[in-house]
N, C-alpha and C positions, 0 to 999 in steps of 0.2 A: 288654612292651616290650623291643625289642632294642637293646642297648648297641653303641656305636660308639666305637672307640678309634682313637687315632692311632699311627703306628709311625715313630720316628726311627731312621736309620741313620746310623751313624758309621764311615766306611770307615777302618780301623786300619793298613791296608798300608803306607801311606806316611807315617804320624805319627812324630814323633821319641818317644822315651822319655817325654819331659815332655808332650807332647800326650796320649799314650796314658794317663798318669795323670790328667791333668786331665779326660779323657774318664770315667774310672772313678772320680775324685772327683764328677763330676756325678751318677752314679748312686747314689753314697753320700749326698749331700745330698738328693737327690730321695727317697731311702727314709726320710729322717729327718724330713721336712716333712710334717706333716698340717693343713692349714688351708684352709678353705672357699674363699679368694681365690687359691690355688695350686692349678695343675693338678696332678691326683693320678697317681700313678706306679703301675703296675700290675705289671710285670716287665721284666726285661732278660735278655738272652742274646746268645751269639757266633753269628753265621751262618758257619760254615766256609765255605761256598761262595763267600762275597763278603768274607771276612776283615772283617766289619763288626760293630760293637757295636750291637745291636738295642734300643731303649727303648720300651717300651709304655705310653702315657699316655692319660688322659683326653682327649677331644676337646674343642678350644676351639671350640664352634660358632659364635661370633661373631667369630672371628679372632684374631690375635696382637696383642700390644702395639705392634708396629711399624705394623700395618695402622691400627690406632686413631689412632695419631700422625699418619701419613700423612693419614688422612681429615680430621682436624682442621686 
């Protein structure tokens, strides 16, 4: 079976120092969580060409929480 992942890009170029810190804290939190009800973190890297923090995560095949809420 082929695994499919999601890529989240956070453009860092125009963020304040606090916003950059929050983005990096998100990575730290994702790394520390291992629970079947939480999307799994796979990897993170900086894409120099776009000055973006890239997060590779498991794909939520059934949509995200916002989509679920709006559907109800």
